[in-house]
Residue, then its C-alpha position, 0 to 999 in steps of 0.5 A: m663411258r659414253s653410255v654412262a654419260f648418256v644415262a647420267a644425262i637422262l637421269a639429270g634431265y628427269a631430275a630437272i623436270s621433276f624439280g620443275l614439277l615440284k616447284i609447281l606444287w610448291i606454288k600451288f600449295g605454298a609449302h616446301f616438302y609438305w610439312s608444317d615447319h618448312s612452309h613459307d610464303v612464295q617470294a618470287p613473282l609469278g612470272l619469274d617463277a614460271a620462267l624458272i620452271l619453264a627453263l628447268i623443264l625445257a633443259g630437262l627435255s633437252m638432256i633426255s633427248l640427248r641434245h645440247i646436254m652441256p648448255a642444259s646442265l649449265t642452265v639447270i645449275g644456274v636456275l638452282l643457284y639463282e633460286y637458292l641464293f636470291l629468291h629466299d630470305e629465310v634460312h633453308s632446312l637441312t633437307q632443302v640444302l641436301f636436296a639442292i646440293g644433290l641436284i647441283s652435284g648431279q648436274l655437274i657430274t652429268f656436265f663433266l661426263n659429257l664433256l669427257v665424251a665430247i673431248g674423246h669424240d673430238k679426238s677420235f675424228k682428228g685427222q680423218m677426211v670429211e667428205 
């Protein structure tokens, strides 16, 4: 179970970093998913977008290094929900909706698995003396 949770954290970290890098490409080329009927103008200010991208990449690195997995997962979920709900006034395509749902689901699964590992780790140390 522990190794599954760690693999999930590593994959979720790479997904967060990939999404941060993809957002950089979206800003550079001004398009979502690179086909013409899905493009739209960037609506977030550059500073806010840079902060969101930095948060995604740092949270991803934190999950890959297996430090602070649960706060990093919650950070990624928060960034994704904030961007998806508040930074766009246009309707998203089915592909974008599925992409966002997949990323959020992966982060939630990672959070849940690592929470189970943390609870099991805490139970295994109850009653032992710490020197």
